[in-house]
N, C-alpha and C positions, 0 to 999 in steps of 0.2 A: 595463499599463505594460510595453513592450517595449524591452528594454535590446540586445540583437542578433537581427539580421533571421535569418529562418530561411536556412540556407546554399543554395546554389545548386549547390554539386558535393558528393555525398558517400555515404558507405552509413549508410542514414537505416534507422531502427525508430523506431515510437512504439506503445505500448501503447495498444488501443481498450476501452472501456468504463470508463475512471477518471473517475468526475464531478468536474466542472469546479467545488466548492464555492468559495462567495463567504466571505472572512474573516467567522468569526464567533467574538470572545472569543477570540483568539490565533491564530498561524498554527500552532503544533503541535497543537494539538487538532483544527484544520481540516485540516490535511495529514492528521491521523493519519485522521481521518472519510473523507478520500477514499478511503484505503489499505482501509479497513474496506468500504466501498462499492463498490469494485474487485473483493473476494473475495466479496462477496455475491451478486452476478450472475455468478460463474463455478460450474460444477457441483463440487459436493461441499462448496460452503460457502453453500449457498442459506439458511441461517438464522442468519445474523450479525447482521441486522437484522429484525425484527419488521416486519411489513405494516405496522401501525398506527405503528411510530415514526417520527416526522419526523427527516429525516437531521439538521437543527440542534438539533435536542432530544440526539440520538446526541453531537454535537460538543461543546454545554454548553446547560445548563439554565438561565440566571439566575436565574429566579424562585423556586427552590427552592435556590441556592447551590451550584450546579453538581454537585447528588449526583447519583454513578452514571452522568455523562458519561465522556467522555473527558478532559475537561477538569478534570476530579475526580479520575481516576487518574491523571492526569501533575502534580498539583499544581499546576495554572495558576494564575496571582496573579489578583488582582482587576484588573491592569493587562493580564491577557494573558500576561505573560513565563511561560515555562516552562524549568526548568533542563536541563543537556544531559544526564544521567544519567537523569532522569524523563520524557524521550521514550520512549525505549526500554524503560523499568521501566514505565510507564503504559500505551502502548499493547499490553504483552504484557497485562498483568493486566485492561484492557477486554476483549481478545478471549478470555481466559478465564473471564469473569465471565459468569453466565447468571441473566438479568434474571428475578426471582420473580413479578414482574406479568404476565406474557405467559405464553400457554399453550404455547409453543414454548421449545428448550435453545438458548440464543444461544451457549452456551460451547465454545470450540474450543480442543485444545491448540495452544498457541503458542511461540515463543521469540524473542527480539528483542533485539538489543546493537550497541551504536555503535563505529564506526572513525575516527578520526580521521584527516585526511591529515596530508602532513609539511611544513604551511603554519609556516614558522617565525613568525609574529606569534602562533600561538595557545600555545606553549609548550609543547605536549603532543608527545611521541612517537607516531606513527601510521603506517600504512600502507595505507591507503584508495587505491587506485588507480582510473583509469579503468577499467581492464579489469576489476577488480572489478565495478564500476558497470554496464558493458556485458555480464557474465557474467550478473548479475541480471535485466538486462531481457529479455536472451537466453531465460531460462527463466520469463519470465510474471512477474515481480514485481517491482511498483515499488520505490523505497525514499524515505525520509524524508531529506532533503537539508538540513543547517543550514549557515547561511552565515554571516561576519563582517565587522563592516568595521576599520581601525584605529582608530575613535572607539569602537569597543564596541558596537556595537548587533548585534545577531541577528535572523535570520528562517529559518525552517522553510518549505520546500516540498515538492512532492512529483514526485520525478523519475519520469517515463512514456518515457523513450526517450532516444534519442543520435544525434548525429551525427557520423562518423569518418572524417575525408579520409586516414587511412592515412597521416600524414606524422609526421616528430618532433617536431615545435612543437606545443606542449601548447595553442595558439590556435588548434588546427584541431579541437580535442575539446568538443563542444559535447552538453549535456543539456538533453532536453525537456523543460520543467516545468511545472507550472503553481503559480502564486507567490499563490495567495488573495487576491491585489488585484483581478483582473478578472470572477472568473467565467464567462468565455471558453473556449469547448471548445478553441479554437485555441491551443495551447502558447507560452509564450516559449521561446527560446534562450538559454541563459546558459554561459558556459565553464567547463570544468571545469579551474580553475587553480588549484594548490597554492600558490601565489605569487603576493601581493597584486601586485607588478609586473607581473604578466602579465593582471592583470583588468582589465576594461572595463567591467563592467556597475555605472555609480556605484559602484564603491567593494565591491562585493559580492564576497566570497573565502570559496570552499568550505571549513568547517571542518570537517564529519564526515558519515558516511552511517551512518543505521540500516538495519540487516538485519533482516526480519522474516520468520519462518518459518511458517505457520499448517499445520497437518493436514489436509486434506479427512476429510468424517466418511464413513463406509462405511456405506451402509444396507443394513442383515441383517434380511432378510423376517420376520414374526411366525410363530411354528411352526405355526399357523392354514394359512399361506398356503403355507407348506414342504410341508404334508401335502395340502393341496387340489393345490398342484404336483405333486408326485409321484402323487397319483391320476390327475389327467389324463394323464399321461404314460403311467402305465399303462395308460388306458383306450384311448389311441389308439395302442399296441402290439398291445394284445389285437384290436380293431377291424381292423386292418391283417394280423394274422394269419389271422382269420375270412375275411377279403377273399380272401387268397390262396389259402387251401384252396375255397372258391366256386366261383375263378376254375380250378383244376385238373382 
């Protein structure tokens, strides 16, 4: 479902490698799953998801009551709803959790927090701006974005890019997002509009952004590997000295 057509003129950036998962028991855990899937394919984060884990089981596993899935950590209810505070808390806790049933350590140090926009419809003071969002994308960090309507509906997507026409109009600021509704690799373009009157994507208006920081894991060689490397370097140096003496 595309509410905004792709801009024709723009400074446009879209992150590659974000998996476009289709809606699976809640938009918040599905969007969170896309974020985890993105980091899993980056260097330094390669064990966030075990190779034997189905991505949709990572998002939610209905057969066992969502236990140890993102939906579980977000306290997503049976109807697929997730409260704003639990989006940040849940994704942080899931990333830091190590699944004891797998042979690898999927736990990474993480921090996540929500920042609201200044949308008067929310009634919560906030200062999340388009510039904040652009800065995250420019440093290779997708964001979870939560949208609302005047009728009280809510929806979470993942922001993977932006379009900035470099004008003063808020209607020129767009985000590239996977909405969870199509599973298509082609993102939708929604307006970053903090005022409902300036939003035209069927009434969806951006309420808050969830910032996520994950510390990459530094691989430290085993002591035996360090010893062998040292011996190897020493032997190479010794052979070079012998060779130089022979040539003289």
